[in-house]
mmCIF file of the N, C-alpha and C atoms, coordinates in Angstrom:
data_MODEL
# 
_entry.id   MODEL 
# 
loop_
_atom_site.group_PDB 
_atom_site.id 
_atom_site.type_symbol 
_atom_site.label_atom_id 
_atom_site.label_alt_id 
_atom_site.label_comp_id 
_atom_site.label_asym_id 
_atom_site.label_entity_id 
_atom_site.label_seq_id 
_atom_site.pdbx_PDB_ins_code 
_atom_site.Cartn_x 
_atom_site.Cartn_y 
_atom_site.Cartn_z 
_atom_site.occupancy 
_atom_site.B_iso_or_equiv 
_atom_site.pdbx_formal_charge 
_atom_site.auth_seq_id 
_atom_site.auth_comp_id 
_atom_site.auth_asym_id 
_atom_site.auth_atom_id 
_atom_site.pdbx_PDB_model_num 
ATOM 1   N N  . UNK A 1 1  ? -6.373 -72.951 104.188 1.00 0.00 ? 1  UNK A N  1 
ATOM 2   C CA . UNK A 1 1  ? -5.458 -73.974 104.474 1.00 0.00 ? 1  UNK A CA 1 
ATOM 3   C C  . UNK A 1 1  ? -5.394 -74.665 105.959 1.00 0.00 ? 1  UNK A C  1 
ATOM 4   N N  . UNK A 1 2  ? -5.098 -75.901 105.951 1.00 0.00 ? 2  UNK A N  1 
ATOM 5   C CA . UNK A 1 2  ? -5.161 -76.713 106.988 1.00 0.00 ? 2  UNK A CA 1 
ATOM 6   C C  . UNK A 1 2  ? -4.195 -76.056 108.358 1.00 0.00 ? 2  UNK A C  1 
ATOM 7   N N  . UNK A 1 3  ? -4.982 -76.119 109.431 1.00 0.00 ? 3  UNK A N  1 
ATOM 8   C CA . UNK A 1 3  ? -4.487 -75.337 110.681 1.00 0.00 ? 3  UNK A CA 1 
ATOM 9   C C  . UNK A 1 3  ? -3.049 -75.992 110.931 1.00 0.00 ? 3  UNK A C  1 
ATOM 10  N N  . UNK A 1 4  ? -3.040 -77.381 110.751 1.00 0.00 ? 4  UNK A N  1 
ATOM 11  C CA . UNK A 1 4  ? -1.769 -77.987 110.889 1.00 0.00 ? 4  UNK A CA 1 
ATOM 12  C C  . UNK A 1 4  ? -0.653 -77.742 110.087 1.00 0.00 ? 4  UNK A C  1 
ATOM 13  N N  . UNK A 1 5  ? -0.744 -77.067 109.180 1.00 0.00 ? 5  UNK A N  1 
ATOM 14  C CA . UNK A 1 5  ? 0.433  -76.639 108.091 1.00 0.00 ? 5  UNK A CA 1 
ATOM 15  C C  . UNK A 1 5  ? 1.239  -75.600 109.035 1.00 0.00 ? 5  UNK A C  1 
ATOM 16  N N  . UNK A 1 6  ? 2.506  -75.943 108.906 1.00 0.00 ? 6  UNK A N  1 
ATOM 17  C CA . UNK A 1 6  ? 3.656  -75.176 109.647 1.00 0.00 ? 6  UNK A CA 1 
ATOM 18  C C  . UNK A 1 6  ? 3.955  -73.834 108.593 1.00 0.00 ? 6  UNK A C  1 
ATOM 19  N N  . UNK A 1 7  ? 3.671  -72.508 109.049 1.00 0.00 ? 7  UNK A N  1 
ATOM 20  C CA . UNK A 1 7  ? 4.059  -71.701 108.344 1.00 0.00 ? 7  UNK A CA 1 
ATOM 21  C C  . UNK A 1 7  ? 5.168  -70.766 108.651 1.00 0.00 ? 7  UNK A C  1 
ATOM 22  N N  . UNK A 1 8  ? 6.262  -70.331 107.798 1.00 0.00 ? 8  UNK A N  1 
ATOM 23  C CA . UNK A 1 8  ? 7.291  -69.330 108.077 1.00 0.00 ? 8  UNK A CA 1 
ATOM 24  C C  . UNK A 1 8  ? 6.918  -67.780 108.543 1.00 0.00 ? 8  UNK A C  1 
ATOM 25  N N  . UNK A 1 9  ? 6.876  -67.666 109.719 1.00 0.00 ? 9  UNK A N  1 
ATOM 26  C CA . UNK A 1 9  ? 6.437  -66.416 110.098 1.00 0.00 ? 9  UNK A CA 1 
ATOM 27  C C  . UNK A 1 9  ? 7.188  -65.214 109.324 1.00 0.00 ? 9  UNK A C  1 
ATOM 28  N N  . UNK A 1 10 ? 6.329  -64.224 109.044 1.00 0.00 ? 10 UNK A N  1 
ATOM 29  C CA . UNK A 1 10 ? 7.023  -63.031 108.270 1.00 0.00 ? 10 UNK A CA 1 
ATOM 30  C C  . UNK A 1 10 ? 6.913  -63.228 106.961 1.00 0.00 ? 10 UNK A C  1 
ATOM 31  N N  . UNK A 1 11 ? 6.685  -64.328 106.292 1.00 0.00 ? 11 UNK A N  1 
ATOM 32  C CA . UNK A 1 11 ? 6.737  -64.462 104.752 1.00 0.00 ? 11 UNK A CA 1 
ATOM 33  C C  . UNK A 1 11 ? 5.411  -64.828 104.203 1.00 0.00 ? 11 UNK A C  1 
ATOM 34  N N  . UNK A 1 12 ? 4.530  -64.094 104.794 1.00 0.00 ? 12 UNK A N  1 
ATOM 35  C CA . UNK A 1 12 ? 3.016  -64.386 104.233 1.00 0.00 ? 12 UNK A CA 1 
ATOM 36  C C  . UNK A 1 12 ? 3.052  -64.022 102.653 1.00 0.00 ? 12 UNK A C  1 
ATOM 37  N N  . UNK A 1 13 ? 3.696  -62.993 102.437 1.00 0.00 ? 13 UNK A N  1 
ATOM 38  C CA . UNK A 1 13 ? 3.713  -62.332 100.804 1.00 0.00 ? 13 UNK A CA 1 
ATOM 39  C C  . UNK A 1 13 ? 4.264  -63.487 99.952  1.00 0.00 ? 13 UNK A C  1 
ATOM 40  N N  . UNK A 1 14 ? 5.236  -64.337 100.429 1.00 0.00 ? 14 UNK A N  1 
ATOM 41  C CA . UNK A 1 14 ? 5.891  -65.154 99.603  1.00 0.00 ? 14 UNK A CA 1 
ATOM 42  C C  . UNK A 1 14 ? 5.218  -66.548 99.679  1.00 0.00 ? 14 UNK A C  1 
ATOM 43  N N  . UNK A 1 15 ? 4.356  -66.878 100.293 1.00 0.00 ? 15 UNK A N  1 
ATOM 44  C CA . UNK A 1 15 ? 3.575  -68.234 100.298 1.00 0.00 ? 15 UNK A CA 1 
ATOM 45  C C  . UNK A 1 15 ? 2.853  -68.270 98.907  1.00 0.00 ? 15 UNK A C  1 
ATOM 46  N N  . UNK A 1 16 ? 3.256  -69.258 98.342  1.00 0.00 ? 16 UNK A N  1 
ATOM 47  C CA . UNK A 1 16 ? 2.562  -69.485 97.004  1.00 0.00 ? 16 UNK A CA 1 
ATOM 48  C C  . UNK A 1 16 ? 1.455  -70.929 96.826  1.00 0.00 ? 16 UNK A C  1 
ATOM 49  N N  . UNK A 1 17 ? 1.497  -71.755 97.905  1.00 0.00 ? 17 UNK A N  1 
ATOM 50  C CA . UNK A 1 17 ? 0.677  -72.840 98.026  1.00 0.00 ? 17 UNK A CA 1 
ATOM 51  C C  . UNK A 1 17 ? 0.823  -73.945 98.852  1.00 0.00 ? 17 UNK A C  1 
ATOM 52  N N  . UNK A 1 18 ? 0.364  -74.970 98.712  1.00 0.00 ? 18 UNK A N  1 
ATOM 53  C CA . UNK A 1 18 ? 0.573  -76.053 99.589  1.00 0.00 ? 18 UNK A CA 1 
ATOM 54  C C  . UNK A 1 18 ? 0.938  -77.194 98.955  1.00 0.00 ? 18 UNK A C  1 
ATOM 55  N N  . UNK A 1 19 ? 2.122  -77.989 99.379  1.00 0.00 ? 19 UNK A N  1 
ATOM 56  C CA . UNK A 1 19 ? 2.730  -78.997 98.728  1.00 0.00 ? 19 UNK A CA 1 
ATOM 57  C C  . UNK A 1 19 ? 1.948  -80.267 99.640  1.00 0.00 ? 19 UNK A C  1 
ATOM 58  N N  . UNK A 1 20 ? 1.850  -81.240 98.719  1.00 0.00 ? 20 UNK A N  1 
ATOM 59  C CA . UNK A 1 20 ? 1.108  -82.550 99.179  1.00 0.00 ? 20 UNK A CA 1 
ATOM 60  C C  . UNK A 1 20 ? 1.819  -83.614 98.529  1.00 0.00 ? 20 UNK A C  1 
ATOM 61  N N  . UNK A 1 21 ? 2.085  -84.588 99.498  1.00 0.00 ? 21 UNK A N  1 
ATOM 62  C CA . UNK A 1 21 ? 2.897  -85.854 99.040  1.00 0.00 ? 21 UNK A CA 1 
ATOM 63  C C  . UNK A 1 21 ? 2.339  -87.052 99.395  1.00 0.00 ? 21 UNK A C  1 
ATOM 64  N N  . UNK A 1 22 ? 2.687  -88.078 99.024  1.00 0.00 ? 22 UNK A N  1 
ATOM 65  C CA . UNK A 1 22 ? 2.164  -89.418 99.530  1.00 0.00 ? 22 UNK A CA 1 
ATOM 66  C C  . UNK A 1 22 ? 2.418  -89.557 100.816 1.00 0.00 ? 22 UNK A C  1 
ATOM 67  N N  . UNK A 1 23 ? 1.413  -89.964 101.798 1.00 0.00 ? 23 UNK A N  1 
ATOM 68  C CA . UNK A 1 23 ? 1.746  -90.610 102.987 1.00 0.00 ? 23 UNK A CA 1 
ATOM 69  C C  . UNK A 1 23 ? 2.536  -89.418 104.126 1.00 0.00 ? 23 UNK A C  1 
ATOM 70  N N  . UNK A 1 24 ? 2.674  -88.319 103.586 1.00 0.00 ? 24 UNK A N  1 
ATOM 71  C CA . UNK A 1 24 ? 3.436  -87.321 104.280 1.00 0.00 ? 24 UNK A CA 1 
ATOM 72  C C  . UNK A 1 24 ? 2.461  -86.209 104.627 1.00 0.00 ? 24 UNK A C  1 
ATOM 73  N N  . UNK A 1 25 ? 2.589  -85.235 105.752 1.00 0.00 ? 25 UNK A N  1 
ATOM 74  C CA . UNK A 1 25 ? 1.868  -84.078 105.771 1.00 0.00 ? 25 UNK A CA 1 
ATOM 75  C C  . UNK A 1 25 ? 1.982  -82.940 104.972 1.00 0.00 ? 25 UNK A C  1 
ATOM 76  N N  . UNK A 1 26 ? 0.903  -82.399 104.643 1.00 0.00 ? 26 UNK A N  1 
ATOM 77  C CA . UNK A 1 26 ? 0.825  -81.339 103.826 1.00 0.00 ? 26 UNK A CA 1 
ATOM 78  C C  . UNK A 1 26 ? 1.942  -80.084 104.339 1.00 0.00 ? 26 UNK A C  1 
ATOM 79  N N  . UNK A 1 27 ? 2.425  -79.478 103.288 1.00 0.00 ? 27 UNK A N  1 
ATOM 80  C CA . UNK A 1 27 ? 3.474  -78.447 103.909 1.00 0.00 ? 27 UNK A CA 1 
ATOM 81  C C  . UNK A 1 27 ? 3.455  -77.091 103.031 1.00 0.00 ? 27 UNK A C  1 
ATOM 82  N N  . UNK A 1 28 ? 3.693  -76.245 103.807 1.00 0.00 ? 28 UNK A N  1 
ATOM 83  C CA . UNK A 1 28 ? 3.527  -74.712 102.851 1.00 0.00 ? 28 UNK A CA 1 
ATOM 84  C C  . UNK A 1 28 ? 4.688  -74.691 102.060 1.00 0.00 ? 28 UNK A C  1 
ATOM 85  N N  . UNK A 1 29 ? 4.269  -74.009 100.884 1.00 0.00 ? 29 UNK A N  1 
ATOM 86  C CA . UNK A 1 29 ? 5.494  -73.774 99.816  1.00 0.00 ? 29 UNK A CA 1 
ATOM 87  C C  . UNK A 1 29 ? 5.558  -72.176 99.703  1.00 0.00 ? 29 UNK A C  1 
ATOM 88  N N  . UNK A 1 30 ? 6.850  -71.907 99.661  1.00 0.00 ? 30 UNK A N  1 
ATOM 89  C CA . UNK A 1 30 ? 7.217  -70.553 99.496  1.00 0.00 ? 30 UNK A CA 1 
ATOM 90  C C  . UNK A 1 30 ? 7.928  -70.243 98.311  1.00 0.00 ? 30 UNK A C  1 
ATOM 91  N N  . UNK A 1 31 ? 7.915  -68.916 97.499  1.00 0.00 ? 31 UNK A N  1 
ATOM 92  C CA . UNK A 1 31 ? 8.872  -68.770 96.653  1.00 0.00 ? 31 UNK A CA 1 
ATOM 93  C C  . UNK A 1 31 ? 10.078 -67.854 97.135  1.00 0.00 ? 31 UNK A C  1 
ATOM 94  N N  . UNK A 1 32 ? 11.172 -68.668 96.842  1.00 0.00 ? 32 UNK A N  1 
ATOM 95  C CA . UNK A 1 32 ? 12.611 -67.951 97.098  1.00 0.00 ? 32 UNK A CA 1 
ATOM 96  C C  . UNK A 1 32 ? 12.914 -66.634 96.890  1.00 0.00 ? 32 UNK A C  1 
ATOM 97  N N  . UNK A 1 33 ? 12.421 -66.309 95.630  1.00 0.00 ? 33 UNK A N  1 
ATOM 98  C CA . UNK A 1 33 ? 12.865 -64.926 95.386  1.00 0.00 ? 33 UNK A CA 1 
ATOM 99  C C  . UNK A 1 33 ? 11.844 -63.941 96.256  1.00 0.00 ? 33 UNK A C  1 
ATOM 100 N N  . UNK A 1 34 ? 10.597 -64.313 96.057  1.00 0.00 ? 34 UNK A N  1 
ATOM 101 C CA . UNK A 1 34 ? 9.843  -63.314 97.084  1.00 0.00 ? 34 UNK A CA 1 
ATOM 102 C C  . UNK A 1 34 ? 10.061 -63.355 98.490  1.00 0.00 ? 34 UNK A C  1 
ATOM 103 N N  . UNK A 1 35 ? 10.611 -64.377 99.042  1.00 0.00 ? 35 UNK A N  1 
ATOM 104 C CA . UNK A 1 35 ? 11.262 -64.509 100.393 1.00 0.00 ? 35 UNK A CA 1 
ATOM 105 C C  . UNK A 1 35 ? 12.350 -63.535 100.517 1.00 0.00 ? 35 UNK A C  1 
ATOM 106 N N  . UNK A 1 36 ? 13.254 -63.489 99.716  1.00 0.00 ? 36 UNK A N  1 
ATOM 107 C CA . UNK A 1 36 ? 14.465 -62.353 99.563  1.00 0.00 ? 36 UNK A CA 1 
ATOM 108 C C  . UNK A 1 36 ? 13.905 -61.057 99.506  1.00 0.00 ? 36 UNK A C  1 
ATOM 109 N N  . UNK A 1 37 ? 12.814 -60.927 98.632  1.00 0.00 ? 37 UNK A N  1 
ATOM 110 C CA . UNK A 1 37 ? 12.404 -59.537 98.448  1.00 0.00 ? 37 UNK A CA 1 
ATOM 111 C C  . UNK A 1 37 ? 11.707 -59.075 99.940  1.00 0.00 ? 37 UNK A C  1 
ATOM 112 N N  . UNK A 1 38 ? 10.748 -59.964 100.595 1.00 0.00 ? 38 UNK A N  1 
ATOM 113 C CA . UNK A 1 38 ? 10.484 -59.798 101.892 1.00 0.00 ? 38 UNK A CA 1 
ATOM 114 C C  . UNK A 1 38 ? 11.665 -59.253 103.017 1.00 0.00 ? 38 UNK A C  1 
ATOM 115 N N  . UNK A 1 39 ? 12.772 -59.878 102.893 1.00 0.00 ? 39 UNK A N  1 
ATOM 116 C CA . UNK A 1 39 ? 13.852 -59.548 103.642 1.00 0.00 ? 39 UNK A CA 1 
ATOM 117 C C  . UNK A 1 39 ? 14.588 -58.195 103.423 1.00 0.00 ? 39 UNK A C  1 
ATOM 118 N N  . UNK A 1 40 ? 14.560 -57.843 102.030 1.00 0.00 ? 40 UNK A N  1 
ATOM 119 C CA . UNK A 1 40 ? 15.195 -56.768 101.675 1.00 0.00 ? 40 UNK A CA 1 
ATOM 120 C C  . UNK A 1 40 ? 14.143 -55.358 102.120 1.00 0.00 ? 40 UNK A C  1 
ATOM 121 N N  . UNK A 1 41 ? 12.870 -55.641 102.078 1.00 0.00 ? 41 UNK A N  1 
ATOM 122 C CA . UNK A 1 41 ? 11.801 -54.657 102.467 1.00 0.00 ? 41 UNK A CA 1 
ATOM 123 C C  . UNK A 1 41 ? 12.195 -54.468 103.882 1.00 0.00 ? 41 UNK A C  1 
ATOM 124 N N  . UNK A 1 42 ? 12.811 -55.194 104.784 1.00 0.00 ? 42 UNK A N  1 
ATOM 125 C CA . UNK A 1 42 ? 12.753 -55.179 106.306 1.00 0.00 ? 42 UNK A CA 1 
ATOM 126 C C  . UNK A 1 42 ? 14.118 -54.460 106.378 1.00 0.00 ? 42 UNK A C  1 
ATOM 127 N N  . UNK A 1 43 ? 14.998 -53.967 105.285 1.00 0.00 ? 43 UNK A N  1 
ATOM 128 C CA . UNK A 1 43 ? 16.162 -53.080 105.313 1.00 0.00 ? 43 UNK A CA 1 
ATOM 129 C C  . UNK A 1 43 ? 17.635 -54.104 105.005 1.00 0.00 ? 43 UNK A C  1 
ATOM 130 N N  . UNK A 1 44 ? 17.463 -55.245 104.525 1.00 0.00 ? 44 UNK A N  1 
ATOM 131 C CA . UNK A 1 44 ? 18.670 -55.862 104.328 1.00 0.00 ? 44 UNK A CA 1 
ATOM 132 C C  . UNK A 1 44 ? 18.857 -55.604 102.746 1.00 0.00 ? 44 UNK A C  1 
ATOM 133 N N  . UNK A 1 45 ? 20.347 -55.518 102.581 1.00 0.00 ? 45 UNK A N  1 
ATOM 134 C CA . UNK A 1 45 ? 20.677 -55.496 101.153 1.00 0.00 ? 45 UNK A CA 1 
ATOM 135 C C  . UNK A 1 45 ? 20.478 -57.078 100.487 1.00 0.00 ? 45 UNK A C  1 
ATOM 136 N N  . UNK A 1 46 ? 20.745 -56.945 99.256  1.00 0.00 ? 46 UNK A N  1 
ATOM 137 C CA . UNK A 1 46 ? 20.430 -58.586 98.477  1.00 0.00 ? 46 UNK A CA 1 
ATOM 138 C C  . UNK A 1 46 ? 21.425 -59.390 99.381  1.00 0.00 ? 46 UNK A C  1 
ATOM 139 N N  . UNK A 1 47 ? 22.528 -59.193 99.313  1.00 0.00 ? 47 UNK A N  1 
ATOM 140 C CA . UNK A 1 47 ? 23.454 -60.276 99.771  1.00 0.00 ? 47 UNK A CA 1 
ATOM 141 C C  . UNK A 1 47 ? 23.260 -60.549 101.491 1.00 0.00 ? 47 UNK A C  1 
ATOM 142 N N  . UNK A 1 48 ? 22.971 -59.683 101.910 1.00 0.00 ? 48 UNK A N  1 
ATOM 143 C CA . UNK A 1 48 ? 22.569 -59.895 103.624 1.00 0.00 ? 48 UNK A CA 1 
ATOM 144 C C  . UNK A 1 48 ? 21.181 -60.700 103.463 1.00 0.00 ? 48 UNK A C  1 
ATOM 145 N N  . UNK A 1 49 ? 20.281 -60.482 102.769 1.00 0.00 ? 49 UNK A N  1 
ATOM 146 C CA . UNK A 1 49 ? 19.116 -61.101 102.567 1.00 0.00 ? 49 UNK A CA 1 
ATOM 147 C C  . UNK A 1 49 ? 19.133 -62.546 102.088 1.00 0.00 ? 49 UNK A C  1 
ATOM 148 N N  . UNK A 1 50 ? 20.160 -62.745 101.277 1.00 0.00 ? 50 UNK A N  1 
ATOM 149 C CA . UNK A 1 50 ? 20.085 -64.114 100.653 1.00 0.00 ? 50 UNK A CA 1 
ATOM 150 C C  . UNK A 1 50 ? 20.962 -65.047 101.819 1.00 0.00 ? 50 UNK A C  1 
ATOM 151 N N  . UNK A 1 51 ? 21.850 -64.374 102.358 1.00 0.00 ? 51 UNK A N  1 
ATOM 152 C CA . UNK A 1 51 ? 22.684 -65.214 103.582 1.00 0.00 ? 51 UNK A CA 1 
ATOM 153 C C  . UNK A 1 51 ? 21.882 -65.405 104.525 1.00 0.00 ? 51 UNK A C  1 
ATOM 154 N N  . UNK A 1 52 ? 20.971 -64.466 105.106 1.00 0.00 ? 52 UNK A N  1 
ATOM 155 C CA . UNK A 1 52 ? 20.252 -64.778 106.239 1.00 0.00 ? 52 UNK A CA 1 
ATOM 156 C C  . UNK A 1 52 ? 19.144 -65.804 105.760 1.00 0.00 ? 52 UNK A C  1 
ATOM 157 N N  . UNK A 1 53 ? 18.554 -65.691 104.547 1.00 0.00 ? 53 UNK A N  1 
ATOM 158 C CA . UNK A 1 53 ? 17.488 -66.806 104.179 1.00 0.00 ? 53 UNK A CA 1 
ATOM 159 C C  . UNK A 1 53 ? 17.957 -67.874 104.234 1.00 0.00 ? 53 UNK A C  1 
ATOM 160 N N  . UNK A 1 54 ? 19.562 -68.204 103.558 1.00 0.00 ? 54 UNK A N  1 
ATOM 161 C CA . UNK A 1 54 ? 19.979 -69.735 103.226 1.00 0.00 ? 54 UNK A CA 1 
ATOM 162 C C  . UNK A 1 54 ? 20.320 -70.389 104.796 1.00 0.00 ? 54 UNK A C  1 
ATOM 163 N N  . UNK A 1 55 ? 20.648 -69.358 105.480 1.00 0.00 ? 55 UNK A N  1 
ATOM 164 C CA . UNK A 1 55 ? 21.217 -69.998 107.060 1.00 0.00 ? 55 UNK A CA 1 
ATOM 165 C C  . UNK A 1 55 ? 19.937 -70.011 107.918 1.00 0.00 ? 55 UNK A C  1 
ATOM 166 N N  . UNK A 1 56 ? 19.280 -69.099 108.039 1.00 0.00 ? 56 UNK A N  1 
ATOM 167 C CA . UNK A 1 56 ? 18.218 -68.995 108.981 1.00 0.00 ? 56 UNK A CA 1 
ATOM 168 C C  . UNK A 1 56 ? 16.781 -69.490 108.803 1.00 0.00 ? 56 UNK A C  1 
ATOM 169 N N  . UNK A 1 57 ? 16.445 -69.562 107.513 1.00 0.00 ? 57 UNK A N  1 
ATOM 170 C CA . UNK A 1 57 ? 15.220 -70.012 106.798 1.00 0.00 ? 57 UNK A CA 1 
ATOM 171 C C  . UNK A 1 57 ? 15.250 -71.225 106.251 1.00 0.00 ? 57 UNK A C  1 
ATOM 172 N N  . UNK A 1 58 ? 15.979 -71.417 105.114 1.00 0.00 ? 58 UNK A N  1 
ATOM 173 C CA . UNK A 1 58 ? 16.064 -72.704 104.570 1.00 0.00 ? 58 UNK A CA 1 
ATOM 174 C C  . UNK A 1 58 ? 17.148 -73.717 105.224 1.00 0.00 ? 58 UNK A C  1 
ATOM 175 N N  . UNK A 1 59 ? 17.768 -73.185 106.168 1.00 0.00 ? 59 UNK A N  1 
ATOM 176 C CA . UNK A 1 59 ? 18.700 -74.015 106.937 1.00 0.00 ? 59 UNK A CA 1 
ATOM 177 C C  . UNK A 1 59 ? 18.008 -74.595 108.292 1.00 0.00 ? 59 UNK A C  1 
ATOM 178 N N  . UNK A 1 60 ? 16.566 -74.164 108.558 1.00 0.00 ? 60 UNK A N  1 
ATOM 179 C CA . UNK A 1 60 ? 15.984 -74.532 109.784 1.00 0.00 ? 60 UNK A CA 1 
ATOM 180 C C  . UNK A 1 60 ? 14.939 -75.695 109.540 1.00 0.00 ? 60 UNK A C  1 
ATOM 181 N N  . UNK A 1 61 ? 15.588 -76.810 110.118 1.00 0.00 ? 61 UNK A N  1 
ATOM 182 C CA . UNK A 1 61 ? 14.692 -77.853 109.896 1.00 0.00 ? 61 UNK A CA 1 
ATOM 183 C C  . UNK A 1 61 ? 13.875 -77.965 111.398 1.00 0.00 ? 61 UNK A C  1 
ATOM 184 N N  . UNK A 1 62 ? 12.273 -78.115 111.207 1.00 0.00 ? 62 UNK A N  1 
ATOM 185 C CA . UNK A 1 62 ? 11.561 -78.119 112.369 1.00 0.00 ? 62 UNK A CA 1 
ATOM 186 C C  . UNK A 1 62 ? 10.767 -79.295 112.178 1.00 0.00 ? 62 UNK A C  1 
ATOM 187 N N  . UNK A 1 63 ? 11.075 -80.433 111.656 1.00 0.00 ? 63 UNK A N  1 
ATOM 188 C CA . UNK A 1 63 ? 10.465 -81.785 111.490 1.00 0.00 ? 63 UNK A CA 1 
ATOM 189 C C  . UNK A 1 63 ? 9.687  -81.792 110.213 1.00 0.00 ? 63 UNK A C  1 
ATOM 190 N N  . UNK A 1 64 ? 8.781  -82.831 110.108 1.00 0.00 ? 64 UNK A N  1 
ATOM 191 C CA . UNK A 1 64 ? 8.082  -83.328 108.675 1.00 0.00 ? 64 UNK A CA 1 
ATOM 192 C C  . UNK A 1 64 ? 7.332  -82.348 108.107 1.00 0.00 ? 64 UNK A C  1 
ATOM 193 N N  . UNK A 1 65 ? 7.004  -81.277 108.816 1.00 0.00 ? 65 UNK A N  1 
ATOM 194 C CA . UNK A 1 65 ? 6.170  -80.053 108.451 1.00 0.00 ? 65 UNK A CA 1 
ATOM 195 C C  . UNK A 1 65 ? 6.811  -79.078 107.948 1.00 0.00 ? 65 UNK A C  1 
ATOM 196 N N  . UNK A 1 66 ? 8.394  -78.928 107.966 1.00 0.00 ? 66 UNK A N  1 
ATOM 197 C CA . UNK A 1 66 ? 8.943  -77.861 107.741 1.00 0.00 ? 66 UNK A CA 1 
ATOM 198 C C  . UNK A 1 66 ? 8.602  -77.476 106.158 1.00 0.00 ? 66 UNK A C  1 
ATOM 199 N N  . UNK A 1 67 ? 8.208  -76.218 106.074 1.00 0.00 ? 67 UNK A N  1 
ATOM 200 C CA . UNK A 1 67 ? 7.880  -75.559 104.838 1.00 0.00 ? 67 UNK A CA 1 
ATOM 201 C C  . UNK A 1 67 ? 9.172  -75.822 103.647 1.00 0.00 ? 67 UNK A C  1 
ATOM 202 N N  . UNK A 1 68 ? 8.773  -75.777 102.401 1.00 0.00 ? 68 UNK A N  1 
ATOM 203 C CA . UNK A 1 68 ? 9.338  -75.903 101.298 1.00 0.00 ? 68 UNK A CA 1 
ATOM 204 C C  . UNK A 1 68 ? 9.751  -74.727 100.605 1.00 0.00 ? 68 UNK A C  1 
ATOM 205 N N  . UNK A 1 69 ? 10.760 -74.169 100.317 1.00 0.00 ? 69 UNK A N  1 
ATOM 206 C CA . UNK A 1 69 ? 11.128 -72.946 99.466  1.00 0.00 ? 69 UNK A CA 1 
ATOM 207 C C  . UNK A 1 69 ? 11.689 -73.386 98.072  1.00 0.00 ? 69 UNK A C  1 
ATOM 208 N N  . UNK A 1 70 ? 10.818 -72.788 97.174  1.00 0.00 ? 70 UNK A N  1 
ATOM 209 C CA . UNK A 1 70 ? 11.010 -73.341 95.737  1.00 0.00 ? 70 UNK A CA 1 
ATOM 210 C C  . UNK A 1 70 ? 11.610 -72.343 94.931  1.00 0.00 ? 70 UNK A C  1 
ATOM 211 N N  . UNK A 1 71 ? 12.711 -72.367 94.100  1.00 0.00 ? 71 UNK A N  1 
ATOM 212 C CA . UNK A 1 71 ? 13.281 -71.499 93.472  1.00 0.00 ? 71 UNK A CA 1 
ATOM 213 C C  . UNK A 1 71 ? 13.248 -71.847 91.804  1.00 0.00 ? 71 UNK A C  1 
ATOM 214 N N  . UNK A 1 72 ? 13.775 -71.114 90.914  1.00 0.00 ? 72 UNK A N  1 
ATOM 215 C CA . UNK A 1 72 ? 13.548 -71.453 89.436  1.00 0.00 ? 72 UNK A CA 1 
ATOM 216 C C  . UNK A 1 72 ? 14.474 -72.742 89.182  1.00 0.00 ? 72 UNK A C  1 
ATOM 217 N N  . UNK A 1 73 ? 14.025 -73.437 88.168  1.00 0.00 ? 73 UNK A N  1 
ATOM 218 C CA . UNK A 1 73 ? 15.217 -74.489 87.479  1.00 0.00 ? 73 UNK A CA 1 
ATOM 219 C C  . UNK A 1 73 ? 16.249 -73.680 86.919  1.00 0.00 ? 73 UNK A C  1 
ATOM 220 N N  . UNK A 1 74 ? 17.327 -74.245 87.122  1.00 0.00 ? 74 UNK A N  1 
ATOM 221 C CA . UNK A 1 74 ? 18.917 -73.775 86.567  1.00 0.00 ? 74 UNK A CA 1 
ATOM 222 C C  . UNK A 1 74 ? 18.986 -74.402 85.378  1.00 0.00 ? 74 UNK A C  1 
ATOM 223 N N  . UNK A 1 75 ? 19.156 -73.649 84.294  1.00 0.00 ? 75 UNK A N  1 
ATOM 224 C CA . UNK A 1 75 ? 19.517 -74.133 82.928  1.00 0.00 ? 75 UNK A CA 1 
ATOM 225 C C  . UNK A 1 75 ? 18.723 -74.717 82.361  1.00 0.00 ? 75 UNK A C  1 
# 
């Protein structure tokens, strides 16, 4: 993986690939469900993990190289 790609600390087990976009930097792509599992393995219950993930992980913008968190299609 490119050394310039920004990764989410502690979520290595949830990393599923690299996203590429026209004229934009490559970004790390994570599986949301696996991220929740990582947080639960650290002692959070599902509700706590989901709240922490939404607010502190998905809700953190760190520039154009901010990782992408991918979830399942609804419906």
